[in-house]
N, C-alpha and C positions, 0 to 999 in steps of 0.2 A: 919940395915934391917927396911923397915918398916911395918908398919901394918897389910897386910893379904896376903894368897899366891893365886893362880889363879882363884879357884873356889868359895873362900869367896868375898863376896860383902863387900865393905870397903866405909864409907861414909867420908872418910878423918880424923876419930880421929887415934890417934896413927901414924903419922907420924910423921917421923923427921921435926924441926922446919926449918933446912936449906935447905932443899930437899921439901920439903912442897908437898905431891900429894894428887892429888882431885882426889878420885873414881868415881865409876859408879852416874851417872845421878839417875838410878831407885834405889838407896842402899835404905834398907826399912825406916831407918830415914825421909832421903828425900822425900820419896814418902806419907809419913803420913805430914810430914808438908806441900806439896807440896799439897795434898787435902784439908787440914783446911784452908789454904792461898785462893783456888778456892774455895771452898764451903761458907767462910765468906764473898769473896767480891762479890760474886754473892748472896749473900744473903742481902748485904748492898745497891749492885745494886738494886735489885728487890725492897727492902722496899720503897730506893727512889725516881724510877719509880712508886710504888704504890703509893708513898704521892704524886708527883707533879703532875700525869693526869689528874685529875678534876681538878685541880686549874689550867688550861694551860690557860685558858679566858680574868685573874687579869692581866690586865697589869700593875698593883703597884707595886706588887708581884715578884721580878726576879728569886724566889728561884725555880718554877717547871724547867723554862725554864735554871736553871742551874745545877739543880737534872737531867734532861733529857741526859744535855752531860755528866755530870760529870759520871753517871749510865750507859751510853753508855761506856763510856771511861773506866771504872770501869771492863764493860763486857769486854772487847778485851786484858785488862792486865789479867786479868782471863783466857780467851781461848791464850794468849800468853806462859802465866805461865806453863798451861798443855801441848802446841805444843814446845814451842823453846828451846833450849839448853840452859844452866845453865848460864844466865847472871844478873853476880850481879847488872846491872844496872836499870834491867826489876823489882829483887827483892825490888830494892829502890824506883821506881815507883810505885810497888804495895801500900807497905807501904806510900810513902809519899802520894800517891790518900786517900788511909784509912783515913789517919793523917789527911790530907783537911777538908773531912766530918766532922772529931772531933773537929775541935779545930774550924770548922767554925759555928758548931750546938753553941759551948761556945763563940764564937765572936756574934752571933745572937741575942744570949738572954741573953748576959751579967751575972750579976750577979745571977741571975732568973732563970740560966740555969737549976740548981736544980730540983726546983718546973716543971718548963716545961719541964723537963724529967719525971719524976713521976707522969703528968698527961698524957701522951703521952705513949702508952703500942706500936705503931710505934717503936716510937726514941729510946726506950727503948734496943726491939731487935735489928733495926741499931746499936746505940752505943756501945753494946753486941759485934754484931758480927766485928764489925770495930777494935775494942780492943784486939779482939782476931786477928783477920787477920793481925792486925800489926806485932804483935808478932812473928804471924807465918811468915812471910813476910821476918822481921829482922833476925829469925833465919837462913830460906835457903839462905838468904843471907851471913850469916856469914860461912856457910857449902859448898856455891860454890866456884869454882875457878876465879882468875882474870877475865876479860873478856879476856886479853889476854893469857891466857893459854886455852882458850876454842874456840878463833881461830888460836890456833897454832897446836890442836887436828884437829879444820876441815879441817885446810890445810894437815896435814899428812893425814887423811884418804883420800884424794881426790889424793894424789898424792902414796900414798900405793897402789893404784887399786879396793880399792872401787867400783869407777866410775870412769873406765879410759874414758879417755876424746877420744869421738867419738863414745860411744858406744851406745848412744841412735841414733847416724845415719842410717840411712838403706845404705845396701850393695850399692854399685856403681854395673850396670851393664848395658850390652852394648844393651838392647831394648832399641828401640826407644820410645820416650813416647809424651805426644800428645806438650808437647812444644817444641818437636824437627819437630813436621810438619809445614809447610808452614801456614800462615793466611788465605789464601786461603780456606783450608782442602783438597786438591788436592796435591798427591804427585806426584811426575815429574819421578818415580823409577818403 
């Protein structure tokens, strides 16, 4: 028997390894980690945008332009994390994006990154958020079902009648429409 009854949320813990089930996207533990991941991604993006905006006129420094693109991309990942089903690829993308910011900082400053970090409070906030965000995205990755399972669930929900085909189409009627009339606007009947 696997983890839960119909009325209890199950976040995937306590299931058989042979028939591993992944439960509700909105299980309490997953919701907490999703909230942390989204908030840290948004905070990191905001810090990068705040740093980059006043420096956009300096053509010798490529970082402001990279930070604008990276910040916009990070916001897109955060929004998708809130709205999309549980896709491991999305969570890996979130962790990878925040890791790229972390590793880019270390790569830019090299051996002096510790002193550069200590002298910049905005960088301290960003790097702290990125570390926590990477951890949250990795936990979400581990709790999420494989993408194939998510796609199978989506397929099952559409074939079970959640959204019957043709349900969004208007009912056919015998009433004449504007497209039934001749182009000259007159009816011969």
